[in-house]
N, C-alpha and C positions, 0 to 999 in steps of 0.2 A: 119917136120912141114910145112904146106902149106903157101904160101905167105899171104893168107887171115888171117891166124892165127898168123902171126908174129906181135908183138907189137913194131914196130920201132918208132912210133910217140906217145910217152907217153902223151903229152898234149892232143892230139886228143882222145886217149884211155880214159883218165880221163874225158874229156868232154862228151864222149859217155856214160860212166858209170854213170855220174851224170845225164845226160839226161834220161837214162833209169829209174833212181830213180824218177826223176821229173814226168815222164810219169805215173809211178805207183801211185803216190800220187796226182799229180795235173792235169794229163791228157796229151794227145799227143800234143795239141796246144802249151802249155808252154814248153814242152820238145823240140819241133821243134824250137821254138824261141830261147831257151837257146843254143842249139847246133849250130844253124845258127850264133848266136852272137859270139860263140867260134871258128867259122871258120871251122866247120865240113862240108865236102862236102855234097851237097844235096842228092847225090846217096847213101851215107853212112847213112844219117839220114833216108831216106825212107826205106832202107833195115832194119835198126835196129828197127824202129817203127812198121813196117809191119810184119816182119818175126821173131816173138818172139822165135820160136823153134830153129832158127839158131844163136841165140845170144851166145856169148862166156861168160862164167862165169867170174865175176869180180875177180881181184886178192884180196887177203886178205887186202892189203893196201887200195885198192879202196873201198872195202866194209866198212871199218872203216872211212876213211877220206872223202868219198863222201856221207855218210848217210845224209838224209834230214829229219828233224823232223818239220813238219809244225805247226805253232801256230794255235790253234783252233779259229774259228771265235768268235769275242766278241759281243755277242748279249745280254749283261747284262745291 
């Protein structure tokens, strides 16, 4: 396993997984803000948001625990 694929920092890995979810639902700006707030290095954020093909698949735990279901806008 390469150094890039080693998940030694679980908090950062979880923040990145959630950031990727946010990107898919709310867009890259909010994903960037969230990951920055969580202390993910800027170089990691840039790589994750820009290079979708190089992303690591989330673990089953991250897929479940980091799922985001946005509330629909209330225009009623």
